[in-house]
C-alpha positions, 0 to 999 in steps of 0.5 A: 548339859552346859547351857549356851550361857555357860559355854560362853562363860567357859570360853571367856574363863579359858581366855582369861587363864591364857592371858594370866599365864595359867597353863591350860590343856588346850586340847581338853578345852577344845574337846569340852567346847565341842561336846558342850556345843553339840549338847546345847539346845538350839538357840531360840529364834525370835518369834516372827511378828504377826503380819498385820494387814490394814483393816478394810474400812466398812463402806456405808452404802447409804451414805454412798448412795446419798453422795451419788444421788445429790451429785445428779442434776437430771433424771438421766444422770441419776439413772446412770448413777443408779446403774453404776451403784454397787451398794445393793447385794441384789445387783449381783443376782439381777440381769438388769438395773430397772430404774424408770420408764415413761415421761420424765417431768410428767405430773403423775409419778407411779412408784412400784415395788421393784422388778419382777422376772419380765422387768429384770429381763427387759430392764423396764418397770411394769412390763409384765402382765401386771404392767399391762394391767397398769397401762389399762388402769392409766388409760382409764384416767387418760394417762399413758407412760409415753405421754404423761406418766412416769414410772419408777420403783423403790428398789431397782434390782430383782430379789431372788424368787421375787420376794419382797425387798428387805429393809436394808435393800430398800434403805440403800435405794431411798436416796435415789428415790428421793432424788428422782422425785426431786428432779422429776417434780411430779404433781402427784405420786401413786404408790402402787402396792403395799411395799412402796406405800408402807415404806414411803409413808413409814407405816405399819398399816396394810395396803387395804387401810392405806389405799384410796387415802391421800398423804404427803410425802417429803423427801430428805431434802424437804421436797413435798408432794401428795401421795395416794396408795393404790392396790398393786396390779399384780394383786388385782390379777389374783383378786379381780373382785377388788377391781371396783376398789381400784377404780375408786382409787383411780377416780380419786387420783384423776380428781386430785390431778385436776385439782392440782393442775396436773 
């Protein structure tokens, strides 16, 4: 069967014959063209160009946290920035953002792991059974969250099933943790439990090796403060036989606060 290009060539030839005065049976020409056009395959249509959607830029949430944190000039504005922050996947499954409780500016800052079920419901750190024990521990060294102690976390949203927060989840909170320390300016930090102690000190040692020893924590901006890890109150509820160790750690905390003028 004639291809489309041949049909066009035949039309041009028939027109040229006509111009040259050559007699051509017009009916035969028209019949040929009709048959050729019906037999020719449909003209290929140009393939539609694929629609290219603009690629979404991947958000670096650690950088976003750094920007948000450094813009805050008070503990209160930092709390609002943390509550507004959407860079942690834990936030979607949490009921509340748990930032801090107690007295901003107190000489003693306690940094815990993060909210459990009760803390998630109430939006405050250390308010469950472990929190009640923490309050008794603080009272033993003449400290109270309503007067001279400040409590916060290294993670602000409850992980599913109360699992430990993962490194990536801690990393997006780190700029806020550092800024909280810089704004609150504590004289001494107590890291309550293995997760905050190991993370803040960048240590692979367990809490039993870290507890009761003094370290120096330095924020990304260069603010330094002494830090003492202690056993987490939840651990002591499970193993009350270790309360004597916790008591020795608390005495060290009290001694250092007095020496540091806090």
